TORVEX-387651 format. One record per residue: residue number from 1; x, y, z of N, C-alpha, C in turn. Coordinates in pm, 1 decimal. Example, Ala and Ser with C-alpha at 12.3 -4.5 7.8 and 13.67 -1.06 7.14 Angstrom:
TORVEX-387651
(1; (1319.0; -569.0; 780.0); (1230.0; -450.0; 780.0); (1320.0; -330.0; 780.0))
(2; (1285.0; -225.0; 708.0); (1367.0; -106.0; 714.0); (1290.0; 3.0; 787.0))
END
This chain:
TORVEX-387651
(1; (65.5; -124.2; 17.3); (8.9; -6.7; 31.9); (67.2; 113.5; -12.0))
(2; (82.7; 232.1; -73.6); (132.0; 359.3; -67.8); (52.6; 472.7; -92.6))
(3; (153.6; 533.7; 9.2); (57.2; 635.8; 18.3); (106.0; 781.4; -63.5))
(4; (6.6; 831.4; -102.0); (73.2; 965.4; -182.0); (79.2; 1114.7; -89.5))
(5; (203.3; 1172.4; -150.0); (165.5; 1273.9; -39.2); (221.4; 1408.6; -141.6))
(6; (130.2; 1504.8; -114.1); (116.9; 1615.7; -175.0); (234.1; 1703.1; -162.2))
(7; (265.7; 1809.0; -260.3); (325.3; 1907.0; -220.0); (307.2; 2020.5; -150.9))
(8; (193.2; 2023.5; -125.5); (143.0; 2119.9; 15.4); (205.9; 2045.1; 130.5))
(9; (169.4; 1894.0; 162.4); (176.8; 1838.9; 282.5); (417.3; 1852.9; 294.8))
(10; (426.3; 1814.8; 192.1); (597.7; 1840.4; 148.4); (636.3; 1968.3; 235.9))
(11; (560.0; 2074.3; 181.6); (648.1; 2234.1; 201.4); (625.1; 2291.5; 358.3))
(12; (479.0; 2185.8; 388.6); (448.3; 2249.7; 513.6); (543.1; 2155.9; 635.3))
(13; (583.5; 2020.7; 601.9); (676.9; 1969.8; 654.4); (805.5; 2046.1; 649.8))
(14; (857.6; 2103.0; 592.2); (1002.0; 2145.7; 539.0); (964.3; 2290.7; 660.1))
(15; (915.2; 2366.5; 620.9); (827.5; 2483.2; 660.3); (874.8; 2444.9; 865.8))
(16; (799.0; 2301.8; 871.3); (813.4; 2325.7; 1025.2); (965.0; 2247.0; 1106.5))
(17; (1023.2; 2184.2; 1006.8); (1125.5; 2181.7; 1062.5); (1224.2; 2257.5; 1043.5))
(18; (1224.7; 2375.3; 1001.5); (1337.4; 2439.5; 975.1); (1278.2; 2559.3; 1102.7))
(19; (1122.9; 2514.2; 1163.1); (1079.7; 2602.2; 1298.7); (1184.8; 2547.2; 1400.1))
(20; (1218.2; 2619.9; 1488.0); (1313.0; 2630.5; 1587.5); (1230.1; 2571.4; 1712.3))
(21; (1272.6; 2429.0; 1753.3); (1196.3; 2385.0; 1871.1); (1072.7; 2262.3; 1854.4))
(22; (1021.7; 2271.4; 1708.8); (950.7; 2181.8; 1702.3); (1030.2; 2021.4; 1701.0))
(23; (961.1; 1939.1; 1733.5); (1010.8; 1809.9; 1686.3); (928.0; 1731.8; 1647.8))
(24; (1033.3; 1634.1; 1560.7); (922.7; 1495.9; 1426.3); (811.7; 1454.8; 1497.6))
(25; (811.0; 1465.6; 1603.3); (667.6; 1385.0; 1639.7); (590.5; 1479.0; 1652.3))
(26; (601.8; 1593.5; 1659.4); (470.9; 1731.9; 1663.6); (460.8; 1759.3; 1528.7))
(27; (553.5; 1734.1; 1443.4); (507.7; 1745.7; 1259.7); (434.5; 1637.6; 1193.4))
(28; (446.4; 1526.2; 1260.5); (402.4; 1367.4; 1221.8); (244.8; 1417.0; 1238.8))
(29; (246.4; 1470.3; 1390.3); (83.9; 1504.4; 1429.5); (11.3; 1626.1; 1359.3))
(30; (94.5; 1704.3; 1312.3); (5.3; 1838.8; 1292.8); (-7.9; 1813.0; 1106.2))
(31; (81.3; 1711.5; 1035.2); (47.9; 1666.5; 888.6); (-33.1; 1542.0; 889.6))
(32; (-102.3; 1530.9; 1005.0); (-149.4; 1365.2; 1003.8); (-92.0; 1215.4; 958.2))
(33; (83.3; 1247.6; 964.9); (131.8; 1130.1; 914.5); (191.5; 1034.3; 1015.9))
(34; (261.2; 917.1; 997.5); (314.4; 868.9; 1088.6); (453.1; 929.2; 1067.1))
(35; (560.9; 890.8; 1169.6); (705.0; 974.1; 1256.3); (768.4; 927.1; 1088.0))
(36; (762.6; 751.9; 1075.6); (848.3; 659.9; 988.1); (857.0; 791.8; 843.8))
(37; (729.6; 774.7; 814.8); (701.1; 828.3; 669.6); (741.2; 999.8; 680.2))
(38; (733.2; 1071.4; 740.4); (808.5; 1246.2; 750.1); (969.7; 1188.1; 773.0))
(39; (1025.5; 1112.4; 873.8); (1150.5; 1096.9; 872.0); (1242.0; 1026.1; 701.3))
(40; (1114.0; 989.7; 640.1); (1137.0; 938.0; 536.8); (1172.7; 1028.5; 414.3))
(41; (1041.9; 1122.7; 408.2); (1032.7; 1244.0; 337.7); (1171.3; 1363.5; 364.9))
(42; (1253.4; 1346.4; 488.4); (1308.0; 1433.3; 495.4); (1465.0; 1373.8; 464.9))
(43; (1472.9; 1226.4; 457.9); (1564.2; 1153.4; 418.4); (1600.0; 1183.8; 265.2))
(44; (1486.1; 1157.4; 220.4); (1448.3; 1134.4; 50.3); (1541.7; 1290.0; 22.0))
(45; (1475.4; 1393.7; 35.1); (1509.6; 1549.2; 31.0); (1647.8; 1596.5; 74.2))
(46; (1687.5; 1526.4; 164.0); (1859.3; 1545.3; 243.6); (1934.2; 1478.4; 115.1))
(47; (1901.6; 1363.2; 115.7); (1994.0; 1292.5; -18.2); (2015.4; 1342.6; -141.5))
(48; (1892.6; 1402.4; -191.8); (1867.9; 1447.5; -325.8); (1926.8; 1591.7; -344.6))
(49; (1960.8; 1669.0; -258.8); (2003.0; 1776.2; -262.6); (2128.5; 1805.5; -217.4))
(50; (2182.5; 1669.7; -138.6); (2337.3; 1701.6; -70.5); (2342.0; 1763.9; 15.7))
(51; (2255.5; 1810.0; 149.3); (2234.5; 1899.4; 241.8); (2356.3; 1894.6; 336.4))
(52; (2486.6; 1795.7; 302.7); (2567.7; 1772.6; 364.7); (2648.9; 1914.9; 375.5))
(53; (2664.6; 1974.2; 259.6); (2726.1; 2100.6; 252.3); (2622.4; 2246.4; 258.3))
(54; (2495.8; 2196.9; 229.3); (2427.9; 2333.8; 268.8); (2326.0; 2356.7; 360.7))
(55; (2276.5; 2306.9; 391.9); (2224.1; 2267.6; 542.5); (2127.3; 2344.3; 517.3))
(56; (1989.1; 2328.6; 431.3); (1891.4; 2406.9; 402.1); (1800.1; 2360.3; 509.8))
(57; (1807.5; 2230.3; 590.2); (1687.6; 2228.3; 680.8); (1776.8; 2190.8; 830.1))
(58; (1720.6; 2223.0; 888.5); (1827.5; 2230.4; 1039.3); (1855.3; 2083.2; 1065.6))
(59; (1920.2; 2049.3; 1181.6); (2027.1; 1969.0; 1186.0); (1952.4; 1854.1; 1252.8))
(60; (1851.9; 1779.0; 1230.4); (1805.7; 1719.0; 1325.6); (1795.0; 1531.5; 1301.9))
(61; (1910.9; 1507.5; 1187.4); (1917.2; 1404.0; 1191.0); (2017.9; 1337.2; 1283.2))
END
């Protein structure tokens, strides 16, 4: 079973992850997804843009 994640949900996750003090669990609750799915989205974005050098997202890994 595959879950379709819209761009709006992804943008909301990226917005929330860059907000200081917001935890992964809180993000998952706000967007009504499992924590593992949220982490997979962030992981994919991390590897897609090689954020080791740019760090567009907060360091939560």
